[in-house]
C-alpha positions as CSV (number, residue, x, y, z in Angstrom):
1,M,-120.9,213.1,-15.7
2,Q,-117.5,213.0,-14.1
3,T,-116.8,214.1,-10.6
4,V,-114.1,216.7,-10.0
5,Q,-112.2,217.4,-6.8
6,P,-111.0,220.8,-5.5
7,I,-107.4,221.8,-5.8
8,K,-106.3,222.1,-2.1
9,N,-102.5,222.2,-2.5
10,R,-101.3,225.8,-2.5
11,E,-98.2,224.9,-4.5
12,K,-100.4,223.5,-7.3
13,I,-102.5,226.6,-7.3
14,E,-99.4,228.8,-7.6
15,V,-98.2,226.7,-10.6
16,I,-101.5,227.0,-12.3
17,K,-101.5,230.8,-11.7
18,K,-98.0,231.1,-13.2
19,I,-99.0,229.1,-16.3
20,L,-102.1,231.2,-16.8
21,R,-100.2,234.4,-16.2
22,A,-97.9,233.4,-19.0
23,S,-100.8,233.1,-21.5
24,T,-103.1,236.0,-20.6
25,L,-103.9,238.1,-17.5
26,R,-107.6,237.5,-18.2
27,N,-107.2,233.8,-17.7
28,E,-105.3,234.2,-14.4
29,L,-107.9,236.7,-13.1
30,L,-110.8,234.4,-14.0
31,F,-109.0,231.5,-12.2
32,V,-108.3,233.6,-9.1
33,L,-111.8,235.0,-9.0
34,G,-113.2,231.6,-9.4
35,I,-111.2,229.9,-6.6
36,N,-111.8,232.7,-4.2
37,N,-115.5,232.9,-4.7
38,G,-116.3,229.2,-5.6
39,L,-117.9,230.2,-8.9
40,R,-117.9,228.1,-12.0
41,I,-116.3,229.4,-15.1
42,S,-119.8,229.4,-16.8
43,A,-121.0,231.8,-14.1
44,L,-118.0,234.0,-14.4
45,N,-118.3,234.3,-18.2
46,K,-121.8,235.6,-17.8
47,K,-120.6,238.5,-15.7
48,H,-120.2,241.9,-17.3
49,A,-118.5,245.0,-16.1
50,G,-121.0,247.8,-15.8
């Protein structure tokens, strides 16, 4: 298993958000939700709006 490091540079985070925003709003929202809550994408995908 590979080790991953957090993205700490705010400029890199903004670039990632712009790239994701260009594809779909869903992807950007999942990214923002994940970085603000520290959740993995697998945990976010299991969430359902009730």
